[in-house]
DRENDO-1510 file (C-alpha; in Angstrom, 1 decimal, always signed):
<recs>
REC; n; res; u; v; w
REC; 1; MET; +3.9; -29.5; +1.8 .
REC; 2; LYS; +3.1; -28.3; +5.3 .
REC; 3; ILE; +2.5; -24.6; +5.8 .
REC; 4; TYR; +4.3; -24.5; +9.1 .
REC; 5; THR; +8.1; -24.9; +9.2 .
REC; 6; LYS; +8.8; -24.4; +13.0 .
REC; 7; THR; +11.9; -22.4; +12.1 .
REC; 8; GLY; +10.3; -19.3; +13.6 .
REC; 9; ASP; +9.4; -20.8; +16.9 .
REC; 10; LYS; +12.4; -19.1; +18.6 .
REC; 11; GLY; +11.4; -15.5; +17.5 .
REC; 12; THR; +13.5; -15.3; +14.4 .
REC; 13; THR; +12.7; -15.5; +10.7 .
REC; 14; SER; +14.8; -15.7; +7.6 .
REC; 15; LEU; +15.1; -13.1; +4.8 .
REC; 16; ILE; +15.4; -13.8; +1.1 .
REC; 17; ASP; +19.2; -14.0; +1.4 .
REC; 18; GLY; +18.9; -16.7; +4.1 .
REC; 19; SER; +20.0; -14.5; +7.0 .
REC; 20; ARG; +18.0; -14.8; +10.2 .
REC; 21; VAL; +16.6; -11.7; +12.0 .
REC; 22; ILE; +14.4; -11.2; +15.0 .
REC; 23; LYS; +10.7; -11.0; +14.1 .
REC; 24; SER; +10.4; -7.6; +15.8 .
REC; 25; SER; +13.0; -6.0; +13.6 .
REC; 26; LYS; +12.0; -2.9; +11.6 .
REC; 27; ARG; +12.3; -4.8; +8.4 .
REC; 28; ILE; +10.0; -7.6; +9.4 .
REC; 29; GLN; +7.5; -5.0; +10.9 .
REC; 30; ALA; +7.6; -3.1; +7.6 .
REC; 31; TYR; +6.7; -6.0; +5.4 .
REC; 32; GLY; +4.2; -7.3; +7.9 .
REC; 33; ILE; +2.4; -4.0; +7.6 .
REC; 34; ILE; +2.6; -4.2; +3.8 .
REC; 35; ASP; +0.9; -7.6; +4.1 .
REC; 36; GLU; -1.8; -6.0; +6.2 .
REC; 37; VAL; -2.2; -3.3; +3.5 .
REC; 38; ASN; -2.5; -6.0; +0.8 .
REC; 39; SER; -5.2; -7.8; +2.8 .
REC; 40; ASN; -7.2; -4.6; +3.2 .
REC; 41; VAL; -6.9; -3.9; -0.5 .
REC; 42; GLY; -8.4; -7.4; -1.0 .
REC; 43; LEU; -11.3; -6.4; +1.2 .
REC; 44; LEU; -11.7; -3.2; -0.8 .
REC; 45; ILE; -11.9; -5.2; -4.0 .
REC; 46; SER; -14.6; -7.4; -2.5 .
REC; 47; LEU; -16.5; -4.2; -1.7 .
REC; 48; LEU; -16.4; -3.2; -5.3 .
REC; 49; TYR; -18.3; -6.2; -6.7 .
REC; 50; ASP; -21.8; -5.7; -7.8 .
REC; 51; ILE; -21.4; -1.9; -7.9 .
REC; 52; PRO; -21.4; -1.0; -11.6 .
REC; 53; GLU; -19.9; +2.5; -11.0 .
REC; 54; LEU; -16.8; +0.9; -9.3 .
REC; 55; THR; -16.1; -2.3; -11.3 .
REC; 56; ASP; -13.5; -0.5; -13.5 .
REC; 57; LEU; -11.3; -0.1; -10.4 .
REC; 58; LYS; -10.8; -3.8; -9.7 .
REC; 59; ASP; -8.1; -4.4; -12.4 .
REC; 60; SER; -5.9; -1.6; -11.2 .
REC; 61; LEU; -6.3; -2.7; -7.6 .
REC; 62; LEU; -5.4; -6.3; -8.5 .
REC; 63; LYS; -2.3; -4.9; -10.2 .
REC; 64; LEU; -1.6; -2.9; -7.1 .
REC; 65; GLN; -1.8; -6.0; -5.0 .
REC; 66; GLU; +0.8; -7.6; -7.1 .
REC; 67; GLN; +3.0; -4.5; -6.6 .
REC; 68; LEU; +2.5; -4.8; -2.8 .
REC; 69; PHE; +3.9; -8.4; -3.1 .
REC; 70; VAL; +6.9; -6.9; -4.9 .
REC; 71; LEU; +7.3; -4.3; -2.2 .
REC; 72; GLY; +7.2; -7.0; +0.5 .
REC; 73; SER; +9.8; -9.0; -1.4 .
REC; 74; ASP; +11.9; -5.9; -1.8 .
REC; 75; LEU; +11.7; -5.3; +2.0 .
REC; 76; ALA; +12.6; -8.9; +2.7 .
REC; 77; ASN; +15.6; -8.8; +0.4 .
REC; 78; PRO; +18.4; -6.7; +2.0 .
REC; 79; SER; +20.9; -7.5; -0.7 .
REC; 80; SER; +20.6; -5.2; -3.8 .
REC; 81; ALA; +22.9; -7.6; -5.6 .
REC; 82; ASN; +20.2; -10.3; -5.5 .
REC; 83; SER; +18.3; -9.5; -8.7 .
REC; 84; ARG; +16.4; -12.8; -8.9 .
REC; 85; PHE; +13.5; -11.0; -7.2 .
REC; 86; PRO; +11.6; -8.0; -8.5 .
REC; 87; ARG; +12.1; -4.6; -7.0 .
REC; 88; ILE; +10.0; -1.5; -6.8 .
REC; 89; THR; +11.2; +0.9; -9.5 .
REC; 90; ASN; +10.7; +4.5; -10.5 .
REC; 91; ASN; +8.3; +3.2; -13.2 .
REC; 92; ASP; +6.1; +1.9; -10.4 .
REC; 93; ILE; +6.1; +5.3; -8.8 .
REC; 94; SER; +5.3; +7.0; -12.1 .
REC; 95; ARG; +2.4; +4.6; -12.7 .
REC; 96; LEU; +0.9; +5.6; -9.3 .
REC; 97; GLU; +1.3; +9.3; -10.1 .
REC; 98; ASN; -0.3; +8.9; -13.5 .
REC; 99; GLN; -3.2; +7.1; -12.0 .
REC; 100; MET; -3.7; +9.8; -9.4 .
REC; 101; ASP; -3.5; +12.5; -12.1 .
REC; 102; GLU; -6.1; +10.7; -14.2 .
REC; 103; MET; -8.5; +10.4; -11.2 .
REC; 104; GLU; -8.0; +14.0; -10.1 .
REC; 105; GLU; -9.1; +15.3; -13.5 .
REC; 106; SER; -12.7; +14.4; -12.7 .
REC; 107; LEU; -12.6; +15.6; -9.1 .
REC; 108; SER; -13.4; +19.1; -7.8 .
REC; 109; PRO; -10.4; +20.9; -6.3 .
REC; 110; LEU; -10.1; +20.5; -2.5 .
REC; 111; LYS; -10.9; +23.8; -0.7 .
REC; 112; SER; -10.7; +22.3; +2.8 .
REC; 113; PHE; -9.7; +19.3; +4.7 .
REC; 114; ILE; -11.9; +16.3; +4.4 .
REC; 115; LEU; -12.7; +13.6; +7.0 .
REC; 116; PRO; -12.3; +10.0; +6.3 .
REC; 117; GLY; -15.7; +8.6; +5.3 .
REC; 118; GLY; -18.5; +8.9; +2.8 .
REC; 119; SER; -19.2; +5.5; +1.2 .
REC; 120; VAL; -18.1; +2.2; +2.8 .
REC; 121; GLN; -15.7; +1.7; -0.1 .
REC; 122; ALA; -14.1; +5.2; +0.3 .
REC; 123; SER; -13.9; +4.6; +4.1 .
REC; 124; GLN; -12.0; +1.4; +3.4 .
REC; 125; CYS; -9.6; +3.4; +1.2 .
REC; 126; HIS; -9.0; +5.7; +4.2 .
REC; 127; VAL; -8.3; +2.7; +6.5 .
REC; 128; ILE; -5.8; +1.5; +3.9 .
REC; 129; ARG; -4.2; +5.0; +3.7 .
REC; 130; THR; -3.7; +5.1; +7.5 .
REC; 131; ILE; -2.1; +1.6; +7.5 .
REC; 132; ILE; +0.2; +2.7; +4.7 .
REC; 133; ARG; +1.2; +5.7; +6.9 .
REC; 134; ARG; +2.2; +3.2; +9.6 .
REC; 135; ALA; +4.2; +1.2; +7.1 .
REC; 136; GLU; +6.0; +4.4; +6.1 .
REC; 137; ILE; +6.8; +5.1; +9.7 .
REC; 138; SER; +8.2; +1.6; +10.1 .
REC; 139; MET; +10.3; +2.1; +6.9 .
REC; 140; VAL; +11.8; +5.5; +7.5 .
REC; 141; GLU; +14.7; +4.4; +9.7 .
REC; 142; LEU; +15.5; +1.6; +7.2 .
REC; 143; TYR; +15.5; +4.2; +4.4 .
REC; 144; LEU; +17.6; +6.7; +6.3 .
REC; 145; ASN; +20.1; +4.0; +7.1 .
REC; 146; LYS; +20.1; +3.0; +3.4 .
REC; 147; GLU; +18.8; -0.5; +4.3 .
REC; 148; ILE; +16.0; -0.3; +1.7 .
REC; 149; SER; +15.8; +1.4; -1.7 .
REC; 150; GLU; +14.8; +5.0; -2.2 .
REC; 151; SER; +12.2; +3.7; -4.7 .
REC; 152; SER; +10.5; +1.6; -2.1 .
REC; 153; TYR; +10.3; +4.5; +0.3 .
REC; 154; VAL; +9.0; +6.9; -2.3 .
REC; 155; TYR; +6.5; +4.3; -3.5 .
REC; 156; ILE; +5.0; +3.9; +0.0 .
REC; 157; ASN; +4.7; +7.6; +0.3 .
REC; 158; ARG; +2.9; +7.9; -3.0 .
REC; 159; LEU; +0.7; +5.0; -2.2 .
REC; 160; SER; -1.0; +6.8; +0.7 .
REC; 161; ASP; -1.7; +9.7; -1.6 .
REC; 162; PHE; -3.1; +7.3; -4.1 .
REC; 163; PHE; -5.6; +5.9; -1.6 .
REC; 164; PHE; -6.7; +9.4; -0.6 .
REC; 165; VAL; -7.4; +10.3; -4.2 .
REC; 166; LEU; -9.1; +6.9; -4.7 .
REC; 167; ALA; -11.4; +7.5; -1.8 .
REC; 168; ARG; -12.5; +10.8; -3.3 .
REC; 169; THR; -12.9; +9.2; -6.7 .
REC; 170; ILE; -15.1; +6.4; -5.3 .
REC; 171; ASN; -17.3; +8.9; -3.4 .
REC; 172; SER; -17.6; +11.0; -6.6 .
REC; 173; LYS; -18.5; +7.9; -8.7 .
REC; 174; LEU; -21.2; +7.0; -6.1 .
REC; 175; LYS; -22.4; +10.6; -6.0 .
REC; 176; GLN; -21.5; +10.6; -2.3 .
REC; 177; ASP; -20.1; +13.9; -0.9 .
REC; 178; ASP; -16.8; +13.9; +0.9 .
REC; 179; ILE; -17.2; +14.9; +4.5 .
REC; 180; VAL; -15.8; +18.4; +4.9 .
REC; 181; TRP; -14.0; +19.2; +8.1 .
REC; 182; LYS; -15.5; +22.2; +9.8 .
REC; 183; PRO; -13.2; +23.3; +12.6 .
</recs>
């Protein structure tokens, strides 16, 4: 099977329900950015190899990559009646919140803003967090117009928080201080 279909050569693409939309639509932009997030999570996972303090994070990040595929599928599926494809649920949001709560138990409370940085791996988390913010911006209009589920929108909002906490966790595990902002 060839990877190219030529069906998008005129600037449109098809959604899961078969409808065709312009490639610059908010929906296509949103799941394109989610694909970018997923690729950057893959880079983060590769940065965890051979660092014993961080290997325990790989499994949860691989699971998160699968959830990003679900989110992309959810965004590409405008029909809530089409249940053949998985959707982001409140359970997915709870799972992220629980993971954040667990990570924060071992972190010192924030007393000031921190700058993105520290270790290379934590810096990559901050890159991912900012891309997620861009995804959220691309999704807000779809959410407000009820073109995507509330769960998808809440999930993306929690996901940026998750990567903020993960960056701090990674720095902590590597005994690398967060960079405190000193205005």
